[in-house]
N, C-alpha and C positions, 0 to 999 in steps of 0.2 A: 432410511437414506440420510447421507451425509453430505455435507458441502462437497467433498472430495468426489464424491461420485456422479456430482453432475457433468454431464459431458463437454468437453470443451468446445467452443465455437472455432471451425473451421477458419485458416487465415486467408479468407478469400481473395485478397487484391496483396498476397505476396508470393513471388516464385521460389521453391525451394531452390538451392544449387544441385546439380548433379552429384556434387561431394558436400558433406558437410564442412564448415570452414571452421576451424578453431580461433579460439580469439587470442591475441597475443598482449603480453603485460610490459609494462615499464614503470620503474619507480616515480613516484610522485616528483621526486628531486635527490641529489645528490646527498647521502649521509642520511637519507628516509628510508626506512624499511615499509612503507607503504606503497602499494602498486595501483595503477591505474590500466585500464585496456586500453590499447591502441586503436584507431579509428578503424569500425568494423562497416563493411558495405554488404549492402543488401537491395533485393530489387522488387519495386513495388510494380505492379501490372498497369497503375494509373501514371504513376509518378515517375516511374523508371529509377535509374539507380539513387539509391538513397543512402548515406552514411548516419552511423551513431559515434559519436565520439564524447570526449569529456575534457575539459579545459579549465582552467584556473579563470574564478570568477574574481576580477580586481575590484569589484564593488563593495566588496566584505571582508572580512579577516578568516581565512583558512576555509574560504568556500569554493566549490568545483560546479560546473554546469555540465550534465549531460544533455545533449543536442541531438534531434534527429533533423537533417537538413538535406537539400537536394546540391546536385553540382554545382548550382550558382549561388548556393549558400543561403539559401531561402530555407528558415528554420520551421518546421511544422508541429516540434514540439519540443519542451526541455524540463528537465528537474533541477533545481539548486539543492545541493548536498552539503554538508560539512562532516571532515570526520576528524575526529579527535587523534591527536599524535602519539597519545601514549597508549591508550586500550584501543582504539580507533573503532569507538563507537560512532555511530553516524546518527546526524540529525538531518532529515529530510525538510527543507524550508518551504519548498513551495514545487508542484508540479503542474505544467502548465500544456495543454494542447492549444493549438488557435481554433477559435469558434467553429470555423468552416470546415473543420476535420473533425469534432467530435460525433459520435455515437452515430457515426455512418459506416462502421465495418473497418475501419483503416487500422485499429488496434494501435494508434500511436502511444496512448496511454499505457497498454500493456507491455510495450518494447521498452518504454523507460523504466517501467517496473521493474521487467526484467533485468535489465543492465546495472539499477540500484542492488538488485538481490546477487547478480552475480560479482559486483564490486565488493560488497558485504561479505559474501563467501569466501571470496579469493583472498582476502584481508583479514580472516578470522576474527572480525568485526562482532561484538557479544549481541547488537542488536541496531536496527534501525527505528528511532522514535520520529513521530510525525504530530503535528496537529492537522487532524480532517476537517476541512469546511463540511458543514451538514450534507451538502450534496454529494459528498464524496466518500461520505463513510460506507455505505455498500462496495463501491468499487475497491477503496483498500482491505476491506474485510474478505473478497476473493482470493485475495493473495496474501490471506493468513495474517493480516494484521487485527490485532485485538485490542479492545478497549482497554486504557492504564490510566485512567484518572485519578490524580492525588489531591485537585483542588476541590474543595467542599461545594462551591458554587457551579462548578462542571458537572459534578455530580449530581446535583439538584435538578439541573436543566435535562440531564439525560432521563432521569425519572419521570421528570415532567412529559417528557416527549413521547414515552413507553406507557404512561397512564392514561395518555389522550387517545391511544389505537380503540376503536369500536370494533374491531373484529371479532367474531365467535373463537375462531381459531387463537385467540391468542390471551382470552380470558384469565387464565392460569398466571401467563408471565404479567399481565396488566395489574392483576391483584397484588402480585409479588412487589411491582414497581410502586403501587398505592401504599402497601405496608411499610417498605422502606422509606418511602418520603414523609409518613408520619412519624416513623424512628427517628429520622432526621430531625423532626422539630422539636420532638419533645426529649431529646437527649443534645441539644444543641450548646449546650454547657457542658460536655463531656468529651474532650477532644479526642481520648482514646476510641472512644466508641464511633465518634465520627469519622475516623480513619479507618477502622472496620467495616463502615458503611460504604465507604469507598469502594473497598476490595469485593464486598456484596453486590455493589451497582456493576463494576466491571464484569464480574462473572454473569449476572442476569444479561446484562446487554449483550454479551458477547451469546448468551443463550437464545436471545430475542433475537440478534441479526441473522444466526445461523437458520432459523425457522423462516424469517425472512425470504431468506435466498434458497430456500428449497420451494418456499411456496407459491412465490409470487414472481412472475413476468416483468415485472416492473417495480421493483423495491422501492426506489425513491417517489414516485408519485403515490403507491400504495399506503406505505407505510414511513412517510417523511420522518426524520429527526428534525427537530426546529432548530436546533444548534449544533455547532463543532463538538468534537471531542478530541481530547491526546489518545493517539494508538502507539502501539509496537509490534513490529516483528521481530523475533528473537532468534538467535540462531538456531537453538533447541528445535524452534517451530520451523525452520526450513529442513534441517536434517530430519523430523517428523514427517515432513510433508514432500519430499524429495523426488518423490515418483512424480507428484503433481508440478513441480517445478520443471524436472525432467522432460517431462511430457510438453511442456511450453517452449521448451528450448528445441524441442525436435520438430514443433509446429513450424517454427521461423529456418531449419535447418542449422541453427547456431550449434556448435559442436564443443558443448558445455555440460557437464553435468555437478550435480551436487553429491 
């Protein structure tokens, strides 16, 4: 069994339209070939008519905010992103769902992720790169983000988290983490080896996360990471998992396909 075969949760609080609605697009600005989606409307069974929109964030250079809000402009969740002008690579700076709407089946975090993925795909962006808080690593992993740490300190923290796992089902991965941790100590004066260990740790962390997602009902409580990490969603991984993302778009009645 792999992560992609895990059944998607139903959109319990969302009403599918009679006909799927296709997102519309417009340019970021004149003489700019990047595009953004126009305000998209959805109906929630609890909160009524909601919209997902993207706007310029004046608080920082080249920043945009994807927001879910109601007709009174109350914001339920938002994601702040930056998109490079030239290669269109996206950096996810923050994703926030208001505390009272978290883990209650409203799926606001999932919707925000879907629209940033749609933005990435439409612009032919090479990737979305983020720094994930430790409590959000499994959330992002569900949407095909993978560890991509290059900082030695981050690598060591990831190894430390995995090495602390006491579960019998993870003994092999825990031992690998301990071995890599020891190697990082004995080769600390060899930069090339330290960089190689970052790659090995990312691969091991990806394998570890997949096993947790498959076997755990509550990953964060049962197998918590003590620290955050850098993660990446590449265009190649979106194409590879297009059925997964297309099923998510269909779940909400959004007429978009990878």
